[in-house]
N, C-alpha and C positions, 0 to 999 in steps of 0.2 A: 469455811466449808460451803457456805452458800455460793460464794464466788466460783468455787471449783465446780459445783453442780451446774451453774449457769454456763460456764465455759464448756463443760462436757456436753450439755444440750446443744449449744451453738455448733460445736464440732460435729456432732451427730447430724444436725440439720444440714450443715454444709456438705457432709458426705452424701446424704440422701439427695441433695440438689445436684451434686456432681454426677451421681449415679443415674439420676433421671435425665440429665442433660447429655450424658455420654452417648447413648444410642442415637440421639438426634444429630449430634455432631458427626458421628461415624457415618450415619446415613447420608448426610450432606456430602461428605468427602467421597462416599461410594458413588453417589449419583454424578458428582462432578467427574470422577474418574471414568465412569461408563460413558458419559457424554464426550469427554476428551478422546477416549479410545474410538468412539464412533466417528468423530470428526477426522481423526488422524489415520483411520484404517485405509481410506482410498490412497493417501500418500504412501502408506506402507506397501500397498499392492503395486503402485507405480515403481517404487524403488526396487522392491524385491523382484519384480518381473524383469526390470532392466539388468539385474544381476544374475538372472538364470540363463541356462543354456536353452536352446530352442526345444529340446526334448522335454526339459523340466517345465517349460512354459505351458505346453499342451498336455502335460500328464494329467490323468484323472484316476483317482482323486487328486486334488492339488497337492503339490510337494511343498512342505513347509520347512523341512530340513534339507539344505542343499549347499553345495560348495560354490561361493560367489565367484563370478567371472566378470571381467571388464570388457569382454569381447564386443558386446553390444555398443558400449560407449566408443570403443575404437572404430567400429564400423560406421557409426553415426558421424564421427568427427573426421575420419580420414578415408573411408572406403566407399560408403553408400553413394549411389549414383548422383550426378549433378553436383551442385555446390554443397559443401559440408555444412553441418549445423553451426560451425564457428562463424561463418559469414553472416548468418541470420542472427546469431547471438550478438555479434558486434553491432549490427544494425539496431537491434532492440536496446542495447545499452546506450548507444549514441542518442537515439531519438528520445528515450525515456529520460536520460540524464539532462539533456539540453532543454527539453520542454519543461521539465520539473523546475530546473534552475530559473529559467526565464519567468515562469508563472509565479514562483515564490517571490522573486525580486520585484516584479511589477505589482503583484497582488499585495505585497507588504506595504509598498508605498501608497497604493490606493486605499488600503485598509486604514493606514495611519491618517490619511487625509479625512476619511469618513468619520473616524473616531475623535479627531481633535479639532476640526474646523467646521464652521457653519457657513453655508452658501446657498444661494437660491436653487431650488430643485433638488436638494440633497436627498430627500426621501424618495422622490420619483426616480432619480438616477440609481440609487441603491436597489430599489425594487426592479428596475429594468435589468440591472446586472444579474440579480437573482433569477429573473424570469427566463434568462437564456438557458437555464437547466430544466425548465418546465416540460418542454417537448422532448420526446425521445430522439436520440441522434439519427435514427433512420429517416426522420422527417426532413432532414437537411442534406441527405446524401446526394440527391440529384443536383440541386443548385451549387453545392460545394464542388462536386465533380466537374460541372461546367466551368466554374471559375478557375479551378486548378488547371483544367485543360486549356482554357484561353490564355492563362499565364505561362503555359509551357512548363509546368512543374510536376506533371505526372511522373510517377515512379522516382520521386526525389525525396531526400531526407527533409529538406526544408518545408515541403508541403505538410508532412505529418507533424513536424515540430510546431508549425504555426497553428494547425488545427488542434492539437493536443493542448497547446498553451492557451488558446482561446477557450477551450472547454474547461480547463482547470482553473481559469482566472476567477470565475464567480465563486467557486468553492473556497479558494484561497482567501479572497477578499472578505467573504462573510465569516469565515472562521477567525481570521486574524483581527478582524474588526472588533470582535468580542474580547480578544486578548488585549489589544491596545486600550480598549475602554476600561479594563480592570486596573491599569496602571494609575496610581494616584497622580493627579495633575500637579500636586505640590512638588514632586520630584522634577518635573520638567520646568516648573517655574524657578526652582532653585538653580537649575542649569542655565536658564536665561539670565539670571542675576549674575552668574559666574562668567558670562560673556559668550556662552555657546550660541551658535546660530541654530535655526530650526533644522537644517540639514544635519548638523553635528549632533543635535539631540536625537534625531531619528536613528543615526548610525551608531552612536556611542552610548546612548541611554536607553531608548525604547527597544531597539532590536535585541540587545542582550537580555533584557527583562522578559521578552516573549519568546526566548529560544525554544522552550518546550512546545509552544504553539507552532513555531516555524517547522520544527522537526515533524510534528504530527501532520501538518498540511503537506509537507514534502513527501512523507511516506504515502499518504492517500493519493497524491498526484502521481507519484511514481508507480503505484499499483495500477491506477487507471491506465496510464500510458503503456505500461508493460503488457497488460492483458487485453488492450483494445484490439478488436479484430475487424470490425465492419469497414472502417475507413482505410485501414491498412490493406485489406483485401481488395477494395474497389480502386484505390488510388495508386497501388503499386503492382508491379509485375514480377520483377526479379531483383533489380538493383537496390531497391530500398525496402524489400519485403522483410518483415519481422518474424520472430519465432512463431507466434500464433498462426500466421499465414503459412509458414513452412509446415507446421503440424497438420493444418487442414488438408494439405495436399500430399501428405507423407505416405508414399506407397512405392512399390516396385512392380516389375512385370509379373511377379508371382503373387501379388496381393499385398496385404499390409504386413510389414515386418515388425511384429510386436515387440521384440527385444529392442531394436533400434528406436522404435516409436516411443517406448517407455523411457529409454535413455534420454532422448531429446526432451520428453516431458519433464524428467527430473532436472535437466539443465535449465528448463524454463522456469521451474518453481524455486530452485535453490538460491539464485541471486537475490530475488526480492525477499525470500525468507531470511537469508543471512542479513540483508540490509535492515529488515524490521527488527530482528533479534538484537542486532548490534546497537540499535537506537531505542530499545525497548524501554529503558528507564525514562528517557525524554518523552517517549510516546505516552506512557502512563501519566506522567506529570502534566503533559499537555491536555490530555482528555479530562483530567480532574482539576485543571487550573480554575481557581475561583469557586470551586464547590465548597471548600471549607474556609471560613474566614475567622 
């Protein structure tokens, strides 16, 4: 009888605790939902505007229920004056993909060296690499422009690829350095005993273990390269111009074509959004790597 009363009291106490905790948990989800909606609303406006007719775009009050049309996308890709958005989209893909790949490959090797080897001036060199991100990019635009001009690489893909790679290297090195430092040294010592060379350990042992970190740095580097505007605007004219540059000068003789403008904006956001969501699992693992032991 006594045991039954104790269990009954524990059950009631548990119910009361659950009832007290329920409003707090619901409030958290409500706040998170409101914040998520607030962040996604601009993207919703961009996409819906691109899917509206010109009449619906300028209607007042705003039209929320409408029949979607892809006419703005068709105009932006095939009809709108000058080069189509596909040309600039391809430029952005090439420059972002190549610069990200080169930055991750070179940065991973440098980060492994900083994490595993001791040499004279190691700390000073690491700090110098980090210091390259201290000043804003606009501070270097004039000397970089002069160097690119002297090298005859204005309005070329290679110029932007080299600049974006150099800018992303410090970020890649410092992030991956922490990932490589988290790998137990005993694993690499065992590989050395098995006859692996240092290069084989790097490619076959270390890199697979820090894959989440590589994905995280690749996503961050790709986002920077994809969105960068200043250097792309100054160093390119037409042949190597990227989507941000195209959007900045997007207009026709009658003013800004909002439907086509939003269609190009949607195309500028979607690739990097799809890339991030496709690697979301690795991104979360990379950002939390080493947080729980």
